[in-house]
MARLORO-184259 format. One line per field, with one value per residue: x, y, z of N, C-alpha, C in turn; residue in three letters. Coordinates in Angstrom, 2 decimals, always signed. Example, Ala and Ser with C-alpha at 12.3 -4.5 7.8 and 13.67 -1.06 7.14 Angstrom:
# MARLORO-184259
nc1 (+13.19:+12.85)
nc2 (-5.69:-2.25)
nc3 (+7.80:+7.08)
cac1 (+12.30:+13.67)
cac2 (-4.50:-1.06)
cac3 (+7.80:+7.14)
cc1 (+13.20:+12.90)
cc2 (-3.30:+0.03)
cc3 (+7.80:+7.87)
aa (ALA:SER)
# end
This chain:
# MARLORO-184259
nc1 (+10.49:+13.58:+14.86:+16.87:+19.59:+20.35:+21.84:+21.37:+20.15:+19.08:+17.38:+15.42:+14.40:+13.33:+11.42:+9.63:+8.74:+7.35:+5.20:+2.08:-1.07:-3.28:-1.99:-0.90:-3.22:-4.12:-1.95:-2.04:-4.44:-3.86:-1.80:-3.05:-3.94:-1.51:-0.44:-2.34:-1.86:+0.75:+0.31:-1.45:+0.12:+2.21:+0.83:-0.20:+2.12:+3.67:+2.00:+2.37:+4.82:+5.45:+6.84:+8.91:+11.80:+12.77:+15.72:+17.70:+19.92:+22.92:+23.22:+25.71:+27.81:+30.61:+31.80:+33.94:+33.36:+32.83:+30.20:+28.79:+29.52:+28.40:+25.65:+25.27:+25.78:+23.80:+21.45:+21.80:+21.63:+19.03:+17.53:+18.09:+16.66:+14.10:+12.98:+12.33:+14.06:+13.71:+14.66:+15.59:+16.37:+18.60:+22.14:+25.05:+24.39:+21.88:+22.26:+24.06:+22.45:+20.45:+22.13:+23.10:+20.71:+20.13:+22.29:+21.88:+19.77:+17.24:+14.27:+14.54:+13.89:+13.29:+12.58:+12.66:+13.50:+12.95:+15.53:+17.57:+20.26:+22.58:+20.69:+20.32:+19.05:+20.15:+21.97:+21.06:+18.46:+15.43:+13.92:+11.14:+10.37:+10.87:+10.18:+9.53:+9.38:+7.90:+7.09:+8.00:+6.39:+4.53:+6.17:+7.01:+4.65:+4.58:+6.87:+6.10:+3.73:+4.36:+6.52:+8.01:+9.70:+12.27:+15.59:+18.17:+20.90:+23.91:+23.28:+22.09:+20.03:+17.76:+17.66:+17.23:+14.75:+13.04:+13.36:+12.42:+9.81:+8.64:+8.98:+7.39:+4.80:+4.40:+4.55:+2.26:+0.32:-0.57:+0.51:+1.04:+2.89:+6.29:+9.62:+12.31:+15.55:+18.59:+21.79:+25.15:+26.44:+28.30:+27.95:+25.31:+25.29:+25.50:+23.06:+21.25:+22.00:+21.27:+18.49:+17.84:+18.84:+17.62:+14.95:+13.70:+14.30:+13.19:+10.57:+9.41:+9.06:+8.09:+9.33:+8.64:+8.58:+11.14:+11.46:+10.65:+12.61:+15.78:+19.36:+22.21:+25.29:+26.16:+25.55:+24.29:+23.05:+21.23:+19.54:+18.69:+17.04:+14.83:+13.92:+13.43:+11.38:+9.14:+8.97:+8.44:+5.88:+4.47:+4.32:+4.78:+6.80:+4.79:+4.09)
nc2 (-15.83:-16.47:-14.43:-14.48:-14.70:-12.26:-8.93:-6.21:-3.91:-4.92:-6.82:-5.24:-3.86:-6.01:-7.01:-4.86:-4.70:-7.08:-6.81:-6.39:-4.65:-6.37:-8.74:-8.02:-7.80:-10.46:-11.74:-10.50:-11.55:-14.30:-14.01:-13.34:-15.75:-17.03:-15.31:-15.57:-18.26:-18.15:-16.52:-18.10:-20.39:-19.21:-18.17:-20.54:-21.97:-20.19:-19.50:-21.33:-21.03:-19.64:-17.12:-14.81:-13.00:-10.88:-10.78:-8.66:-7.84:-7.50:-9.63:-10.09:-10.25:-12.04:-14.97:-14.08:-11.49:-8.81:-8.11:-10.39:-12.06:-10.60:-10.81:-13.57:-13.95:-12.32:-13.64:-16.06:-15.25:-14.19:-16.50:-17.88:-16.32:-17.02:-16.46:-17.22:-17.04:-15.15:-14.88:-13.58:-15.85:-16.24:-15.98:-14.55:-12.07:-13.08:-15.86:-16.02:-15.29:-17.30:-19.42:-18.88:-19.16:-21.83:-23.30:-22.66:-24.13:-23.24:-21.95:-21.63:-19.75:-19.33:-17.10:-17.24:-15.67:-15.74:-14.89:-13.59:-13.34:-13.79:-14.77:-17.65:-20.39:-20.76:-23.26:-23.50:-23.29:-24.40:-27.29:-27.53:-24.95:-23.36:-21.24:-20.48:-17.63:-15.85:-13.26:-10.15:-8.44:-10.13:-11.68:-9.64:-9.14:-11.41:-11.09:-8.78:-9.57:-11.78:-11.18:-10.21:-8.24:-6.25:-6.63:-4.89:-5.15:-3.86:-3.30:-3.41:-1.95:-3.61:-4.18:-1.60:-1.15:-3.01:-2.01:+0.73:+0.38:-0.93:+1.06:+3.09:+1.89:+1.55:+4.22:+5.25:+3.91:+1.50:-0.85:-2.92:-1.71:-2.60:-3.43:-1.89:-2.28:-0.92:-2.01:-1.18:+1.73:+3.27:+2.51:+3.35:+6.06:+8.20:+8.13:+8.49:+11.05:+12.54:+12.13:+13.56:+16.17:+16.87:+15.62:+15.87:+18.55:+19.99:+19.49:+17.19:+14.86:+13.97:+14.65:+12.53:+10.41:+9.52:+7.88:+5.41:+3.67:+2.28:+2.68:+0.75:-0.87:-3.40:-7.01:-7.68:-5.26:-4.98:-7.26:-6.82:-4.52:-5.52:-7.41:-5.72:-4.13:-5.87:-6.50:-3.98:-3.37:-5.30:-7.76:-11.01:-13.20:-14.76:-17.66)
nc3 (-39.04:-37.45:-35.04:-33.22:-33.81:-34.82:-34.85:-32.45:-33.61:-36.02:-34.97:-33.71:-35.95:-37.46:-35.69:-35.49:-38.15:-38.43:-36.77:-36.86:-36.34:-36.04:-35.47:-33.03:-31.43:-31.42:-30.20:-27.68:-26.66:-26.30:-24.49:-22.12:-21.01:-20.50:-18.61:-16.54:-15.90:-14.86:-12.62:-11.07:-10.61:-9.15:-6.89:-5.74:-5.10:-3.46:-1.38:+0.57:+1.77:+4.12:+6.42:+4.80:+3.67:+1.06:-0.88:-2.74:-5.48:-7.51:-10.38:-11.29:-9.53:-8.31:-6.49:-4.96:-4.39:-2.08:-1.62:-2.29:-0.19:+1.92:+1.33:+1.59:+4.33:+5.47:+4.64:+5.94:+8.65:+8.68:+8.29:+10.65:+12.36:+11.87:+9.42:+5.97:+2.80:-0.12:-3.49:-6.75:-7.98:-9.61:-10.53:-8.79:-6.36:-5.77:-5.82:-3.67:-1.49:-1.53:-1.04:+1.57:+3.02:+2.45:+3.61:+6.21:+6.83:+6.24:+4.54:+1.09:-1.53:-5.00:-7.55:-10.63:-13.79:-17.26:-19.33:-22.02:-21.43:-18.71:-16.68:-14.92:-13.12:-9.76:-7.79:-5.16:-4.44:-2.97:-4.25:-4.37:-4.21:-6.33:-9.02:-12.38:-14.42:-17.17:-17.35:-16.14:-14.57:-13.37:-11.75:-10.03:-8.63:-7.02:-5.40:-3.97:-2.71:-1.09:+0.52:+3.61:+4.04:+2.46:+1.54:+0.18:-1.75:-3.40:-6.83:-10.27:-12.85:-12.62:-9.90:-8.87:-9.98:-8.65:-6.03:-6.11:-6.97:-4.78:-2.79:-3.90:-3.87:-1.14:-0.30:-1.55:-0.28:-1.33:-0.73:+2.03:+4.76:+5.03:+6.19:+4.42:+3.48:+2.62:+1.77:+2.31:+2.65:+1.27:-1.41:-1.95:-1.34:-3.20:-4.59:-2.46:-1.63:-3.90:-3.85:-1.53:-2.17:-4.54:-5.06:-2.49:-1.63:-3.73:-3.39:-4.43:-3.07:+0.30:+3.66:+5.30:+3.56:+3.36:+5.48:+4.73:+3.94:+5.03:+5.49:+5.74:+6.87:+7.78:+8.12:+10.58:+11.27:+9.15:+9.36:+11.95:+11.70:+10.34:+12.23:+14.43:+13.42:+13.33:+16.00:+17.14:+16.20:+17.43:+16.12:+14.71:+12.69:+10.24:+10.94)
cac1 (+11.96:+14.23:+15.64:+17.82:+20.96:+20.57:+22.31:+20.27:+19.44:+18.31:+16.30:+14.36:+13.81:+12.53:+10.27:+8.66:+8.18:+6.44:+4.21:+0.89:-2.04:-4.07:-1.13:-0.80:-4.47:-4.13:-0.92:-2.54:-5.47:-3.21:-0.97:-3.89:-3.94:-0.18:-0.31:-3.16:-1.18:+1.88:-0.23:-2.00:+1.26:+2.89:+0.01:-0.30:+3.42:+4.17:+1.08:+2.77:+6.24:+5.65:+7.42:+10.14:+12.34:+13.39:+17.06:+17.97:+21.28:+23.42:+23.47:+27.06:+28.83:+31.19:+31.93:+34.95:+32.88:+32.39:+28.74:+28.35:+29.68:+27.40:+24.34:+25.25:+25.67:+22.48:+20.46:+22.02:+21.09:+17.57:+16.99:+18.19:+15.63:+12.79:+12.51:+12.89:+14.67:+13.27:+15.49:+15.22:+16.70:+19.73:+23.50:+25.47:+23.82:+20.76:+22.85:+24.63:+21.36:+19.90:+23.17:+23.07:+19.49:+20.25:+23.21:+21.33:+18.65:+15.98:+13.57:+15.28:+12.90:+13.81:+11.60:+13.52:+12.90:+13.59:+16.24:+18.54:+21.61:+22.82:+19.85:+20.20:+18.74:+21.29:+21.73:+20.76:+17.01:+14.65:+13.30:+9.69:+10.14:+11.42:+9.18:+10.10:+8.43:+8.15:+6.69:+8.57:+5.39:+3.94:+7.16:+6.97:+3.49:+4.94:+7.77:+5.34:+2.67:+4.83:+7.69:+7.80:+10.76:+13.21:+16.98:+18.63:+22.34:+24.26:+22.85:+21.89:+18.71:+16.72:+17.60:+16.58:+13.34:+12.34:+13.43:+11.55:+8.41:+8.18:+8.89:+6.22:+3.56:+4.24:+4.28:+0.89:-0.57:-1.06:+1.19:+1.19:+4.25:+7.26:+10.95:+13.16:+16.89:+19.66:+23.05:+26.36:+26.26:+29.18:+27.35:+24.05:+25.35:+25.22:+21.61:+20.58:+22.28:+20.43:+17.11:+17.72:+19.13:+16.73:+13.55:+13.17:+14.40:+12.29:+9.19:+8.87:+8.68:+8.01:+10.30:+8.19:+8.86:+12.49:+11.40:+10.22:+13.77:+16.96:+20.63:+23.12:+26.52:+26.49:+24.46:+23.56:+22.18:+20.16:+18.60:+18.14:+15.96:+13.66:+13.46:+12.91:+10.11:+8.07:+8.87:+7.83:+4.45:+3.93:+4.04:+5.77:+6.71:+3.51:+4.35)
cac2 (-15.68:-16.50:-13.19:-14.63:-14.55:-10.93:-7.91:-5.52:-3.03:-5.75:-7.44:-4.24:-3.61:-7.17:-7.10:-3.82:-5.05:-8.23:-6.57:-5.69:-4.41:-7.59:-9.71:-7.57:-8.15:-11.92:-12.04:-10.05:-12.47:-15.50:-13.65:-13.34:-17.10:-17.27:-14.51:-16.24:-19.48:-17.80:-16.03:-19.23:-21.20:-18.46:-18.12:-21.87:-22.36:-19.29:-19.41:-22.34:-20.92:-19.02:-15.78:-14.70:-11.69:-10.90:-10.20:-8.24:-7.37:-7.77:-10.99:-10.16:-10.40:-13.37:-15.48:-13.33:-10.12:-8.58:-8.06:-11.79:-12.56:-9.91:-11.41:-14.91:-13.85:-11.76:-14.71:-17.03:-14.67:-14.11:-17.84:-18.21:-15.53:-17.58:-16.07:-17.80:-16.06:-15.16:-14.12:-13.73:-17.20:-16.31:-15.99:-13.34:-11.82:-13.99:-17.15:-15.91:-15.29:-18.66:-20.27:-18.65:-19.78:-23.27:-23.87:-22.42:-25.06:-22.53:-21.99:-20.92:-19.61:-18.68:-16.67:-17.04:-15.02:-16.12:-13.79:-14.10:-13.32:-13.69:-15.44:-19.10:-20.70:-21.21:-24.61:-23.48:-23.09:-25.61:-27.74:-27.30:-23.51:-22.71:-20.91:-19.79:-16.66:-15.16:-11.86:-9.46:-7.85:-11.21:-11.99:-8.55:-9.38:-12.43:-10.47:-7.84:-10.24:-12.80:-10.73:-9.45:-7.24:-6.23:-6.23:-4.55:-4.97:-3.18:-3.95:-2.57:-1.42:-4.50:-3.97:-0.30:-1.31:-3.65:-1.11:+1.90:-0.04:-1.17:+2.36:+3.80:+1.27:+1.87:+5.66:+5.51:+3.05:+0.38:-2.03:-2.88:-1.30:-3.56:-2.81:-1.91:-1.99:-0.86:-2.39:-0.53:+3.18:+3.81:+2.28:+4.06:+7.44:+9.15:+8.11:+9.09:+12.49:+13.09:+12.13:+14.68:+17.48:+17.15:+15.27:+16.43:+20.01:+20.56:+19.17:+16.06:+13.90:+14.57:+14.17:+11.24:+9.36:+9.02:+6.87:+4.13:+2.79:+2.52:+2.36:+0.18:-1.45:-4.75:-7.98:-7.57:-4.08:-5.24:-8.22:-6.18:-3.62:-6.36:-7.98:-4.63:-3.70:-6.76:-6.36:-2.68:-3.43:-6.47:-8.79:-12.07:-13.85:-15.44:-19.09)
cac3 (-39.07:-36.14:-34.91:-32.12:-34.25:-35.38:-33.92:-31.77:-34.53:-36.95:-34.17:-33.54:-37.26:-37.85:-34.79:-35.87:-39.45:-38.29:-35.72:-37.33:-35.27:-35.85:-34.77:-31.64:-30.74:-31.23:-29.19:-26.39:-26.18:-25.80:-23.34:-20.91:-20.43:-19.98:-17.38:-15.53:-15.50:-13.99:-11.35:-10.32:-10.18:-8.10:-5.67:-5.14:-4.54:-2.44:-0.23:+1.55:+2.16:+5.42:+6.43:+4.03:+3.31:-0.26:-0.98:-4.11:-5.77:-8.86:-10.85:-11.85:-8.49:-8.18:-5.12:-4.22:-4.15:-0.69:-1.57:-2.28:+1.18:+2.74:+1.06:+2.16:+5.78:+5.78:+4.46:+7.02:+9.88:+8.54:+8.49:+12.07:+13.05:+11.57:+8.10:+4.77:+1.91:-1.52:-4.41:-8.16:-8.42:-10.52:-9.97:-8.09:-5.03:-5.58:-5.45:-2.33:-0.51:-1.48:-0.43:+3.01:+3.56:+2.29:+4.58:+7.55:+7.01:+6.12:+3.26:+0.05:-2.61:-6.19:-8.55:-11.78:-14.95:-18.52:-19.97:-23.00:-20.86:-17.27:-15.71:-14.84:-11.72:-8.97:-7.26:-3.73:-4.27:-2.67:-5.50:-4.35:-4.06:-7.52:-10.03:-13.53:-14.96:-18.43:-17.23:-14.99:-13.68:-12.57:-10.72:-9.05:-7.77:-6.04:-4.43:-3.12:-1.94:-0.16:+1.28:+4.84:+4.07:+1.35:+1.80:-1.16:-1.88:-4.64:-8.06:-11.45:-13.13:-12.09:-8.45:-8.65:-10.37:-7.53:-4.89:-6.22:-7.04:-3.40:-2.11:-4.45:-3.41:+0.28:-0.23:-2.00:+0.53:-2.10:-0.20:+3.48:+5.11:+5.54:+6.19:+3.24:+3.98:+1.63:+2.40:+1.81:+2.59:+0.23:-2.72:-2.11:-0.87:-4.28:-4.83:-1.30:-1.69:-4.97:-3.37:-0.59:-2.76:-5.67:-4.85:-1.25:-1.61:-4.73:-3.03:-5.18:-2.04:+1.63:+4.64:+5.81:+2.57:+3.58:+6.53:+4.15:+3.82:+5.87:+4.85:+6.75:+6.35:+8.24:+8.17:+11.85:+11.19:+8.19:+9.95:+13.14:+11.33:+10.06:+13.49:+15.25:+12.84:+13.76:+17.45:+17.42:+15.91:+18.13:+15.13:+14.57:+11.38:+10.13:+10.79)
cc1 (+12.52:+15.16:+16.71:+19.26:+21.30:+21.18:+21.13:+19.47:+18.56:+17.16:+15.13:+13.63:+12.89:+11.28:+9.20:+7.97:+7.13:+5.27:+3.04:-0.08:-2.86:-3.28:-1.01:-2.04:-4.54:-3.15:-1.40:-3.56:-4.85:-2.37:-1.76:-3.85:-2.58:+0.03:-1.10:-2.47:-0.03:+1.40:-0.71:-0.86:+2.00:+2.12:-0.03:+1.01:+3.80:+3.25:+1.46:+4.15:+6.45:+6.37:+8.77:+10.53:+13.02:+14.73:+17.34:+19.42:+21.72:+23.59:+24.93:+28.16:+29.30:+31.38:+32.96:+34.55:+32.50:+30.87:+28.14:+28.41:+28.67:+26.03:+24.21:+25.06:+24.30:+21.42:+20.58:+21.39:+19.57:+16.92:+17.02:+17.19:+14.21:+12.21:+13.11:+13.44:+14.13:+14.27:+14.93:+15.70:+17.93:+21.08:+23.78:+24.90:+22.66:+21.25:+23.37:+23.55:+20.71:+20.87:+23.16:+21.87:+19.59:+21.12:+22.81:+20.14:+17.29:+15.36:+14.29:+14.44:+13.54:+12.73:+12.38:+12.76:+13.66:+14.20:+17.25:+19.96:+21.53:+22.00:+19.83:+19.90:+19.97:+20.96:+21.29:+19.29:+16.35:+13.87:+11.79:+9.35:+10.80:+10.30:+9.88:+9.04:+8.88:+7.95:+7.26:+7.49:+4.67:+4.90:+7.17:+5.80:+3.84:+5.89:+6.98:+4.40:+3.22:+6.10:+7.27:+8.93:+11.60:+14.58:+17.66:+20.13:+22.66:+23.87:+22.64:+20.46:+17.59:+16.54:+16.89:+15.08:+12.53:+12.27:+12.41:+10.09:+7.85:+8.01:+7.65:+4.92:+3.32:+3.88:+2.81:-0.13:-1.25:-0.44:+1.33:+2.66:+5.10:+8.64:+11.67:+14.55:+17.88:+20.98:+24.23:+26.13:+27.10:+28.56:+26.15:+24.14:+25.05:+23.73:+20.86:+20.79:+21.41:+18.96:+16.88:+17.82:+18.22:+15.27:+12.97:+13.17:+13.48:+10.84:+8.57:+8.45:+8.62:+9.08:+9.94:+8.50:+10.24:+12.54:+11.02:+11.39:+14.88:+18.21:+21.62:+24.36:+26.70:+25.29:+23.63:+22.60:+20.98:+19.10:+17.94:+16.98:+14.69:+13.07:+12.81:+11.55:+8.96:+7.90:+8.13:+6.32:+3.78:+3.51:+5.12:+5.72:+5.49:+3.70:+3.05)
cc2 (-15.70:-15.30:-13.29:-14.38:-13.18:-10.00:-7.08:-4.65:-3.82:-6.46:-6.49:-4.01:-4.76:-7.29:-6.09:-4.19:-6.14:-7.99:-5.74:-5.53:-5.66:-8.65:-9.34:-7.98:-9.65:-12.33:-11.66:-11.03:-13.74:-15.20:-13.66:-14.70:-17.46:-16.54:-15.14:-17.49:-19.18:-17.28:-17.18:-20.09:-20.52:-18.45:-19.48:-22.29:-21.50:-19.14:-20.38:-22.11:-20.34:-17.69:-15.74:-13.23:-11.83:-10.18:-9.92:-7.79:-7.86:-9.25:-11.18:-10.31:-11.85:-13.74:-14.70:-11.88:-9.95:-8.52:-9.47:-12.33:-11.90:-10.56:-12.79:-14.86:-13.30:-12.85:-15.75:-16.52:-14.56:-15.45:-18.24:-17.42:-16.00:-17.19:-16.97:-16.67:-16.26:-14.35:-14.27:-15.02:-17.35:-16.36:-14.74:-13.24:-12.76:-15.37:-17.12:-15.98:-16.66:-19.62:-20.12:-19.30:-21.30:-23.89:-23.57:-23.34:-24.42:-22.66:-21.09:-20.91:-18.88:-18.38:-16.28:-16.36:-15.44:-14.89:-14.36:-14.15:-13.35:-14.66:-16.95:-19.42:-21.20:-22.52:-24.65:-23.22:-24.42:-26.01:-27.48:-25.82:-22.72:-22.48:-20.15:-18.90:-16.16:-13.66:-11.24:-8.99:-8.91:-11.58:-10.91:-8.71:-10.37:-11.89:-9.60:-8.58:-11.14:-12.43:-9.99:-8.44:-7.35:-5.86:-6.10:-4.27:-4.29:-3.99:-2.94:-2.10:-2.29:-4.34:-2.66:-0.38:-1.92:-2.71:+0.01:+1.53:-0.27:+0.15:+3.11:+3.22:+1.52:+3.35:+5.97:+4.63:+1.95:-0.94:-1.86:-2.61:-2.48:-2.91:-2.98:-1.44:-2.03:-1.13:-1.82:+0.96:+3.79:+3.66:+3.18:+5.56:+8.46:+9.26:+8.79:+10.60:+13.15:+13.16:+13.32:+16.02:+17.83:+16.88:+15.94:+17.96:+20.67:+20.17:+18.03:+14.91:+14.63:+13.98:+12.78:+10.10:+8.75:+7.96:+5.49:+3.15:+3.21:+2.12:+1.92:-0.38:-2.93:-5.69:-7.88:-6.39:-4.36:-6.16:-7.61:-5.25:-4.41:-6.90:-6.90:-4.14:-4.57:-6.76:-5.08:-2.72:-4.68:-7.56:-9.85:-12.58:-14.76:-16.94:-19.85)
cc3 (-37.66:-36.01:-33.83:-32.55:-34.79:-34.36:-33.42:-32.73:-35.49:-36.23:-34.03:-34.86:-37.67:-36.99:-35.17:-37.18:-39.33:-37.35:-36.25:-36.18:-34.99:-35.11:-33.30:-30.84:-30.46:-30.15:-27.80:-25.81:-25.60:-24.56:-22.04:-20.22:-19.85:-18.66:-16.25:-15.00:-14.55:-12.64:-10.48:-9.77:-9.03:-6.80:-4.97:-4.47:-3.34:-1.24:+0.88:+2.15:+3.55:+5.30:+5.71:+3.81:+1.95:-0.22:-2.44:-4.26:-7.13:-9.15:-11.25:-10.80:-8.40:-6.71:-4.30:-3.97:-2.69:-0.56:-1.58:-0.86:+2.13:+2.57:+1.68:+3.68:+6.21:+5.70:+5.57:+8.32:+9.84:+8.84:+9.95:+12.91:+12.71:+10.23:+7.03:+3.91:+0.49:-2.34:-5.82:-8.77:-9.27:-9.82:-9.15:-6.68:-4.74:-5.14:-4.03:-1.26:-0.40:-0.82:+1.09:+3.67:+3.53:+3.38:+6.03:+7.83:+6.89:+4.73:+2.26:-1.22:-3.78:-7.20:-9.80:-12.92:-16.19:-19.17:-20.97:-22.45:-19.34:-16.42:-15.90:-13.39:-10.98:-8.25:-5.80:-3.42:-3.93:-3.92:-5.54:-4.19:-5.19:-8.52:-11.15:-14.16:-16.33:-18.29:-15.96:-14.02:-12.84:-11.44:-9.64:-8.09:-6.67:-4.98:-3.45:-2.18:-0.84:+0.60:+2.54:+5.07:+2.82:+1.89:+0.45:-1.14:-3.21:-5.88:-9.17:-11.60:-12.54:-10.59:-8.13:-8.97:-9.22:-6.32:-5.00:-6.40:-5.64:-2.65:-2.58:-3.91:-1.92:+0.45:-0.57:-1.29:-0.28:-1.64:+1.30:+3.82:+5.57:+5.45:+4.86:+3.68:+2.82:+2.34:+1.61:+1.61:+1.47:-1.15:-2.95:-1.84:-1.97:-4.57:-3.69:-1.29:-2.74:-4.53:-2.42:-1.30:-3.93:-5.31:-3.60:-1.28:-2.63:-4.50:-3.80:-4.26:-0.71:+2.55:+5.13:+4.84:+2.76:+4.69:+6.00:+4.07:+4.77:+5.10:+5.93:+6.06:+6.66:+8.20:+9.45:+11.83:+10.29:+8.78:+11.19:+12.83:+11.04:+11.36:+14.37:+14.75:+13.36:+15.28:+17.83:+17.24:+16.47:+17.16:+15.20:+13.13:+11.34:+9.88:+10.55)
aa (UNK:UNK:UNK:UNK:UNK:UNK:UNK:UNK:UNK:UNK:UNK:UNK:UNK:UNK:UNK:UNK:UNK:UNK:UNK:UNK:UNK:UNK:UNK:UNK:UNK:UNK:UNK:UNK:UNK:UNK:UNK:UNK:UNK:UNK:UNK:UNK:UNK:UNK:UNK:UNK:UNK:UNK:UNK:UNK:UNK:UNK:UNK:UNK:UNK:UNK:UNK:UNK:UNK:UNK:UNK:UNK:UNK:UNK:UNK:UNK:UNK:UNK:UNK:UNK:UNK:UNK:UNK:UNK:UNK:UNK:UNK:UNK:UNK:UNK:UNK:UNK:UNK:UNK:UNK:UNK:UNK:UNK:UNK:UNK:UNK:UNK:UNK:UNK:UNK:UNK:UNK:UNK:UNK:UNK:UNK:UNK:UNK:UNK:UNK:UNK:UNK:UNK:UNK:UNK:UNK:UNK:UNK:UNK:UNK:UNK:UNK:UNK:UNK:UNK:UNK:UNK:UNK:UNK:UNK:UNK:UNK:UNK:UNK:UNK:UNK:UNK:UNK:UNK:UNK:UNK:UNK:UNK:UNK:UNK:UNK:UNK:UNK:UNK:UNK:UNK:UNK:UNK:UNK:UNK:UNK:UNK:UNK:UNK:UNK:UNK:UNK:UNK:UNK:UNK:UNK:UNK:UNK:UNK:UNK:UNK:UNK:UNK:UNK:UNK:UNK:UNK:UNK:UNK:UNK:UNK:UNK:UNK:UNK:UNK:UNK:UNK:UNK:UNK:UNK:UNK:UNK:UNK:UNK:UNK:UNK:UNK:UNK:UNK:UNK:UNK:UNK:UNK:UNK:UNK:UNK:UNK:UNK:UNK:UNK:UNK:UNK:UNK:UNK:UNK:UNK:UNK:UNK:UNK:UNK:UNK:UNK:UNK:UNK:UNK:UNK:UNK:UNK:UNK:UNK:UNK:UNK:UNK:UNK:UNK:UNK:UNK:UNK:UNK:UNK:UNK:UNK:UNK:UNK:UNK:UNK:UNK:UNK:UNK:UNK)
# end
């Protein structure tokens, strides 16, 4: 039965009814091959892109949004500093970042995800650097493995998901340290206050964990933190 035309409640009910344990086991076995295929495709494509910084943010921002303009300028400046730009490949902030990289003559990478709403590849991705994923977790592996920094603009749950996964992996030493920069102090101030007043004060995190990320307002500040990080540790983008 095609459940695409059903409302959310009926979709859930139909999916549960059709999901027997044996069917789950069969589906899992075939999924392994699909996952392997996406990993191999990602590794082969992204191993050739050179140094890149990932830019995250809402898919819902339009061209007249101040955050769209911020993302475009940040990507432009990153490219002029020798970095390519990786995004989730969709509209909004992702489009703005790919656009900035494209018009700066730099590498513009898009890691698109198949979704029923919102996600469509934007036109500013290099054709040889576009990958389409079915699995969020495979796409996350690519962001983590091939990024030399994260710049995170205002966004929704997906943006928070990418942000906190990177912070967690750096905190637990499962990911090599790289700069994480949140842009727009006004947007992030409530979250940062909660982290200080709840997580830190109640001992859920340590003071040092707060050094994993920075919060800034301007494109120059955001790009400067990435550049300073690699200068401080006597590193250069891995050309």
